Structures are given as structure tokens and as C-alpha cells.
C-alpha positions in Angstrom: 0.0 0.0 0.0 2.8 2.4 0.9 4.6 1.5 -2.4 1.4 2.4 -4.3 1.1 5.6 -2.4 4.7 6.6 -3.1 4.3 5.8 -6.8 1.1 7.8 -7.0 2.8 10.7 -5.2 5.8 10.6 -7.6 3.5 10.4 -10.6 1.5 13.4 -9.4 4.8 15.3 -8.6 6.4 14.5 -11.9 3.2 15.5 -13.8 2.8 18.7 -11.8 6.4 19.9 -12.1 6.4 19.0 -15.8 3.2 21.2 -16.3 4.7 24.0 -14.2 8.0 24.1 -16.2 6.3 23.7 -19.6 4.0 26.7 -18.8 6.3 29.0 -16.7 10.0 28.1 -17.5 10.4 30.6 -20.3 8.3 33.3 -18.7 10.2 36.3 -17.4 13.4 34.8 -18.8 15.4 37.2 -20.9 18.7 36.8 -22.6 20.9 38.7 -25.0 24.3 38.4 -26.7 26.3 41.6 -27.4 29.8 42.5 -28.5 31.8 44.7 -26.1 32.3 47.2 -28.9 30.7 47.7 -32.3 33.9 48.5 -34.3 37.3 46.7 -33.9 40.7 46.5 -35.6 41.8 43.4 -37.4 43.8 41.3 -34.9 42.1 42.9 -31.9 40.5 40.8 -29.1 36.9 41.8 -28.2 34.4 40.3 -25.8 31.2 38.5 -26.5 28.9 39.2 -23.5 26.2 36.7 -22.5 23.5 38.1 -20.3 20.6 36.0 -18.9 18.0 37.1 -16.3 15.5 34.8 -14.5 13.0 37.2 -13.0 10.7 34.7 -11.3 10.5 32.4 -8.3 11.0 29.2 -10.5 14.6 28.0 -10.6 16.1 26.6 -13.8 18.3 23.6 -13.0 19.6 23.3 -16.5 20.0 26.0 -19.1 21.9 25.8 -22.4 22.7 28.9 -24.4 23.6 28.1 -28.1 24.8 30.5 -30.8 27.0 30.3 -33.9 29.8 32.7 -34.7 31.7 33.2 -38.0 35.1 31.4 -38.4 36.7 34.8 -38.7 36.1 35.3 -35.0 38.5 32.9 -33.2 37.9 31.6 -29.7 41.2 31.2 -27.8 39.4 28.7 -25.5 37.6 26.2 -27.6 35.8 24.6 -24.6 32.2 24.0 -25.4 32.9 25.0 -29.0 32.7 23.0 -32.2 34.0 24.1 -35.6 32.6 23.5 -39.1 31.4 26.3 -41.4 30.9 28.3 -38.2 32.0 28.2 -34.5 29.1 26.5 -32.7 29.1 27.5 -29.0 27.1 25.9 -26.2 27.3 27.1 -22.6 25.7 25.1 -19.9 24.6 26.7 -16.6 21.9 26.6 -13.9 20.0 29.7 -12.8 18.2 30.1 -9.5 15.1 32.1 -8.8 15.6 35.8 -9.3 19.1 35.4 -10.5 21.1 36.8 -13.4 24.1 35.3 -15.3 26.8 37.3 -17.1 29.7 35.8 -18.9 32.4 37.4 -21.1 34.0 35.3 -23.9 37.1 36.6 -25.6 37.3 36.3 -29.4 40.0 37.5 -31.7 39.1 39.3 -35.0 41.1 37.3 -37.6 39.9 39.2 -40.7 37.9 42.2 -41.7 34.2 42.0 -42.2 30.7 42.6 -40.8 29.6 40.0 -38.3 26.3 39.5 -36.4 24.4 37.1 -34.3 21.0 37.0 -35.9 19.6 34.3 -33.7 20.5 32.2 -30.7 18.6 29.7 -28.6 17.9 28.9 -25.0 17.1 25.3 -23.9 15.9 24.4 -20.4 14.3 21.5 -18.7 12.1 20.4 -15.8 13.5 19.3 -12.4 13.7 15.7 -13.5 15.4 16.5 -16.9 12.6 14.6 -18.6 11.8 17.2 -21.3 13.4 20.0 -23.3 11.9 23.4 -23.5 13.5 25.4 -26.4 13.2 29.1 -27.2 14.7 30.8 -30.3 15.6 34.5 -29.8 16.7 37.3 -32.1 19.8 39.4 -31.6 20.8 42.7 -32.9 24.5 42.3 -31.9 26.9 43.2 -34.7 30.6 43.8 -35.1 32.5 45.6 -37.9 36.2 44.6 -38.2 38.3 47.1 -40.0 40.8 46.0 -42.7 44.3 45.2 -41.6 46.6 48.2 -41.6 49.9 48.3 -43.3 52.7 50.2 -41.5 52.9 53.8 -42.6 56.5 53.5 -43.5 55.6 50.7 -46.0 52.9 52.9 -47.5 55.4 55.8 -47.7 57.8 53.6 -49.7 55.1 52.3 -52.0 53.8 55.8 -52.8 57.2 57.6 -52.9 57.5 57.9 -56.7 53.8 59.0 -57.0 53.6 61.5 -54.2 57.0 63.0 -54.3 58.5 66.1 -52.7 57.5 68.2 -55.7 53.8 67.2 -55.3 53.9 67.9 -51.6 55.5 71.3 -52.1 53.0 72.2 -54.9 49.8 71.2 -53.1 50.5 71.1 -49.4 51.2 74.4 -47.8 51.1 73.9 -44.0 49.6 76.5 -41.8 51.8 76.7 -38.7 49.0 78.2 -36.6 46.5 75.3 -37.4 47.6 72.4 -35.3 46.1 69.1 -36.5 47.5 66.5 -34.1 50.5 64.2 -34.1 51.7 61.2 -36.0 54.6 58.8 -36.2 58.0 60.2 -37.2 59.1 59.6 -40.8 62.7 59.9 -42.1 61.7 62.9 -44.2 60.4 64.9 -41.1 62.4 67.7 -39.5 63.6 67.2 -36.0 62.1 70.6 -35.1 58.7 69.1 -35.7 59.1 66.4 -33.0 56.6 66.7 -30.2 58.6 65.5 -27.2 55.6 65.2 -24.8 53.8 62.9 -27.2 57.0 61.0 -27.8 57.4 60.3 -24.1 53.8 59.3 -23.8 53.9 56.9 -26.9 57.4 55.6 -26.4 58.3 56.4 -30.0 59.1 59.6 -32.0 56.0 61.6 -32.7 55.8 64.8 -34.8 53.3 67.7 -34.9 51.0 68.0 -38.0 49.3 71.1 -39.2 46.3 71.8 -41.4 47.0 72.8 -45.0 46.0 76.1 -46.7 45.8 74.3 -50.0 44.4 70.8 -50.6 44.9 68.2 -53.3 42.6 65.3 -54.0 43.6 61.8 -54.8 41.1 59.1 -55.8 41.6 55.5 -54.8 40.0 53.1 -57.3 39.8 49.6 -55.9 39.2 46.6 -58.2 37.9 43.4 -56.6 37.5 41.4 -59.8 38.8 37.8 -59.5 42.4 37.4 -60.5 42.5 33.6 -60.7 40.2 31.0 -62.1 39.6 29.4 -58.7 38.4 32.9 -57.3 41.0 33.1 -54.6 40.5 36.1 -52.4 43.8 36.5 -50.5 45.3 39.2 -52.8 41.9 40.9 -53.0 41.9 41.1 -49.2 45.4 42.6 -49.4 44.1 45.1 -52.0 41.4 46.2 -49.5 44.0 46.6 -46.8 46.2 48.7 -49.1 43.2 50.9 -50.0 42.4 51.5 -46.3 46.1 52.0 -45.3 46.7 54.4 -48.3 43.6 56.4 -47.4 44.7 56.7 -43.8 48.2 57.7 -44.8 47.0 60.4 -47.2 44.4 61.9 -45.0 47.0 62.2 -42.2 49.0 64.3 -44.6 46.1 66.6 -45.5 45.3 65.1 -48.9 41.6 64.9 -49.6 40.8 61.3 -50.5 37.8 59.8 -52.3 37.3 56.1 -52.8 35.5 54.0 -55.4 35.1 50.3 -55.4 33.3 48.0 -57.9 31.7 45.9 -55.1 28.7 46.2 -52.9 28.0 46.9 -49.3 27.0 43.7 -47.4 24.1 45.5 -45.6 22.7 48.1 -48.1 23.8 46.4 -51.3 24.7 49.9 -52.6 27.9 50.8 -54.4 31.0 51.6 -52.4 31.5 55.2 -53.2 32.9 57.8 -50.7 33.3 61.4 -51.8 36.4 63.4 -51.0 37.3 64.3 -47.5 40.2 64.4 -45.1 41.0 63.9 -41.5 40.7 61.0 -39.0 37.0 60.7 -39.2 37.1 60.4 -43.0 39.7 57.7 -43.0 37.7 55.7 -40.5 34.6 56.1 -42.7 36.6 54.6 -45.5 37.8 51.8 -43.3 34.2 51.1 -42.1 32.9 50.9 -45.7 35.8 48.7 -46.8 35.1 46.4 -43.9 31.6 45.8 -45.3 32.7 45.0 -48.9 31.0 41.6 -49.7 33.1 39.7 -52.2 30.5 36.9 -52.4 28.2 39.4 -54.4 30.7 39.5 -57.3 32.1 42.7 -58.8 31.0 45.3 -61.3 32.7 46.5 -64.5 35.9 48.2 -63.3 36.5 50.1 -66.6 32.9 51.4 -66.5 33.5 52.6 -63.0 36.6 54.5 -64.1 34.7 56.0 -67.0 32.0 57.2 -64.6 34.6 58.7 -62.3 36.5 60.5 -65.0 33.4 61.8 -66.7 31.9 63.2 -63.6 35.0 64.9 -62.2 37.7 67.2 -63.4 41.2 65.9 -63.8 42.7 64.5 -60.6 45.4 61.9 -59.7 44.3 58.4 -58.9 45.7 55.3 -57.2 44.4 52.1 -58.8 44.6 49.0 -56.7 44.0 45.7 -58.5 45.2 42.2 -58.2 43.6 41.4 -61.6 46.2 41.9 -64.3 44.5 40.4 -67.4 45.5 41.9 -70.7 42.1 43.4 -71.4 42.3 45.4 -68.2 45.9 46.6 -69.0 44.8 47.8 -72.4 42.0 49.8 -70.8 44.5 51.3 -68.4 46.8 52.2 -71.3 43.9 54.0 -73.1 43.3 56.0 -69.9 47.0 56.8 -69.6 47.1 58.1 -73.1 44.1 60.2 -72.6 45.8 62.1 -69.8 44.5 60.2 -66.7 47.3 60.3 -64.1 47.5 57.2 -62.0 49.7 54.8 -60.1 48.7 51.1 -60.3 49.4 48.9 -57.3 49.4 45.2 -57.8 49.2 43.1 -54.5 51.0 39.8 -54.7 51.6 36.9 -52.3 55.2 36.6 -51.0 56.1 33.7 -53.4 54.1 34.7 -56.4 55.9 35.4 -59.7 55.4 38.9 -61.0 52.7 39.0 -63.7 53.5 40.3 -67.2 52.8 44.0 -67.5 52.6 45.7 -70.8 55.5 48.1 -71.5 53.5 51.3 -71.4 52.2 50.5 -67.9 55.5 49.5 -66.3 56.6 53.1 -65.2 53.3 53.5 -63.3 53.0 50.0 -61.8 54.1 49.0 -58.3 54.1 45.4 -57.0 53.4 45.0 -53.3 54.3 41.9 -51.4 53.6 41.3 -47.8 53.1 38.2 -45.7 50.2 38.6 -43.3 50.7 36.9 -40.0 48.4 33.9 -39.5 47.3 35.3 -36.1 45.9 38.4 -37.8 
């Protein structure tokens, strides 16, 4: 008799707690996933923050938070993480009544791009762990990772023949009364321009910069057309890094920079076109837009883009960045060169790649750029 009573009691208890958890487990349970910042540099470590609140008297003995993250965001600690096309993360915890849970997970930004957590899920159970109760939630968390920067000294060497001392003296007349900030010392800087307080603070030579009374505009024309039959993207990614680094370098030296790219924004699907501007905010705008270049959407006609730029603007100097070196493109560039379009063509290469064949007319205006990106970046 006692056994039957115990069995009946257990049956009623299991049924009752199952009904209670099925009805109330997800009520007043909130969760969100956010990044610790919205914009990060390539190679920087940011935090993914998990926040869960149980605002009721019912404890949750088992709670699993699941989300997926792009492979470009690397988890130093792969515990509870599996890898395929994405990083799949599962965090197991228990949450008492009227309790909150917060956890920070470090991730390293391995490459540029726009990343988001569109959805994640919470799975809980009853006290006996006999059933699963699943809730899918939406997230607005997003992270924009800027392209990798090239050292300014490398950009200086790359542009030395194009932006020479004559160009600087002709277009850039510094106003000694209009202080514009500080930057790293370059071999061509005067020692009288060194800012010793900034040097002591940064532990490297820093020089004062001043606003210019006369400005020159340089256009950056970025071509993301495939350069191999297998549609490799490594040199295109380097081209994007060169574009951002060049824009940052030029705006720091008071050039007005505009940028045009024959690709699309991953969010707006609009053309990547940034009108001329200068200063830190403008260079960061360029970096932000280049971070959102979506190579999976293909590329537009590069020559048509150049034609549109040339037709709509009076003569200016341009820096063309293209890993694609096909003969048809070179003939188009020669035609532009003969029509008076003044440009420098930068061709990014992998460290062991052979130099492509460049037609003779283009050789004086062509620069090959080799750099081995660190795997950790």
C-alpha cells in the first residue's frame, strides 16, 4: 500500500512539475548576446557578452545557451565550441530564482568584415530533466572589423614615386598656426617638428602635424574582380588593406581622398563610393565601408567605374589597386593613360608569387606590393 502511495505521489509530482515548467519556464526569462564594442581593428580581441536574467521564483536547474559565430572570430578557448562552417558555441549553466548570469567570452578578430548574431537559442528542462523546452531568440548584436593596416613606412615607400616632394610642395602648404594632431616620425620629417611630450607618452618619436592652406585630392580606385580561375581572395583582401592604409596615410598628410570600389555593401547592397574628405573621421569612414565589402556578391565592371569617375570629375590623380592583371584590363588602363589620366597602379602579390607580365606602357606607373600577413591576424 505504501509503495502504491509513493508511486502515486511521484507520478503526481512529476506531472505537476512538468506542467509548471512547460508553462512557466520561459516566462520572465530574458537573454541577449552583445559585443563589447561595435567596431574593432583586425587582430584585436573583443568580448562576446552573454546576459541572462531569470525574474521569477521558479529555478532553472539546466539552461543551455547556443549560438553560432563566423570562423573569422577565433575563440582562444575552444571549450564547449565545435567548428565546421561556423563556430558553434554551447554554454551550460543553472540559474536560480531571481538570479542573473553574465559571462564574457574573448574572441580574436582574424579578418575584416561585418559579423552579427541574428539568432540564438535557450534550452531548459524540468526538475527531472525529462523534457526539453526550447526558445529561439533574435539578436541585434553586430561587429564591424576594419581591414588590416599596413605600416605607414611601407605605404610611404610604396607611394614615394607618385607623391614625391614636388607634389607635396605644390599642393600642401602647411599653416603653422593650425595644429592638426600628431603622427609617427618619418625619415623625411624635420627634428624641429618632433613633439617631445607625445614622444614620451607613446614611447616612439611623434611629430606635430598642421592643417593645410591648399588641398589636393587623390582618388583611390579599388578593383575586386577575380584574379584567378579558382576565385582566390587573399590578394583581393590585401588590396582592400592597401586601400584603407593608403587612405589613412594620405588623410593624415592633409590630402583629400575619395574612394570608389566595384563591389557592394553587405548591408545596403549599394555601391561603395565615398566622396572626397580628409582627417581621421574620413579615413575611419573609408575603413568602415571597406570592412563591409562583400566579395560573395561579385564585382561590377571596373572600366565602367573608371569611366564614370573620369566623366563626372575634373582631372585628378588616382591610385588604382587591382590584383587582376588580365590583358584586357591593361589595355583599358593604357587607353586611360594616353588620354591624360594620371595614376599609379598597385598590384598586390603573395610573397612567393611570380610577377605578372605587365605591358611596357604601364611599367613606369606600376608597383608590385608583397607582404606576408601573420596567420594570427
